[in-house]
Every structure is written in C-alpha cells, then in structure tokens.
N, C-alpha and C positions, 0 to 999 in steps of 0.2 A: 734693752736686751742685755742680759748678764753675760759678761765675758768669762772666758776660761783662763785659768792660770797656766794652762798648757797650750802648745801650738803643734801643728802637724809636723811630724818628724822627730818629736821628743821621744826619748827612750824612757820607758816607765816600768815599774814593778807593780803587781797587783797586791794590795794590802787589805782587801775587803773580806767578806765572810763566805763567799761562794766557794765551796770545796773543789769544784771543778777547775777553778782558776787559781787556786792556792799555789804560790811559788812561781807563777808565770811572769815572764818579762816580755816586752814587745815594743813596737813602735807605733805611735799615734798616726792614724791615717785619715781620720775624719772627726770633725767637731760638729755636734748638733746643738745649737744654741736656742733656748726657749726664752720667751719674754720674762716670765717670773719663776722659772724653775731652774734647777741645777743643770749644767751642761751634761750631755751624754757624749762619751768619748769612744770613738771606734778605734780599736787597737788590733794590729796584726801581731798576734802572739807567736813567739818563737816556736813553741812545741805543741800548742793546742791544735788538735785536728778535728774536733767535734763541733766546731763553730760554723760560721758562714763566711761570706766574703765582704761584709760591711758595704753592701750596695756597690760592689765592684772596686772598692778601695783597698781591700786586703786579699791575700792569697786565699783561694777556696779552702774552707775548713779551718783557717787560722784566725778569722775575724770574729770579734765579739764586742758589743757595746756595753760599757759600764759607766756608772756614775763617777763624776770627778773625784768625789771623796774616797773612792776605792783605789785611787792611784797615788803613787809616790814617784817622783822623778829619780831616776838612777843617778843623775848628776848630783842631786842634793845628798843622797845617801853616801856616795863616794866622797864628797867634799866634807862631810860632817864626821867622818871617822877620825878618831884621835890617834895620833902617832907620836909618842913621846920622843922618839929618835929624831923626827923632823923638827921638833921644837928646839932640841939641843943643837942641831946643825944650824938652825937659824941664828941662834945666839952666838955661835962660834964664828959666824961670818961677819958679825957686827963688830 
C-alpha cells in the first residue's frame, strides 16, 4: 500500500487545476490509501461551502477529496520563503 507524504492534521494549500478549489487552504481530515494508486486526501477547506463532509470527518459543505499531487504543505511554503534580512541577522550573531 502506498503511503502519503501527508498526515491527518496537516495544513495544506490547493495547487491543482480545479477552479472551484483554487486558492483554498485547509486541514487534512482523512487519508484514503489504495494498493497501487495515488492516495486521496480528504480536506476540510477553510472557505469552501459547496463540498461535502468527507464521510463525517469534515464540516458539512467544507469537505472535499483531492489527489495528493494537488496539495502543498503550508509549512513547506512558509519555510522556503527567502528573507535576506534573516540571513544577515544570522551572520551577525556568529
């Protein structure tokens, strides 16, 4: 069974092609793992209201399952932003 790079409780951003989900952020509430296929991830989206409840794991209307490749961790995005001021401060403390 293929594992997911995400876990329940991770905060994610949608980066796929579905215009209904463009710009959405939310919290992973369910992982559906298949033997030979990509995991499907149930997300409780912050502002989406036209979804479902991800089999009871999400708030009614806020849930939606998407493929793993359509998600990006908010943590990774935040950690990868380059801030030159932070680099300067680091060298000043050394």
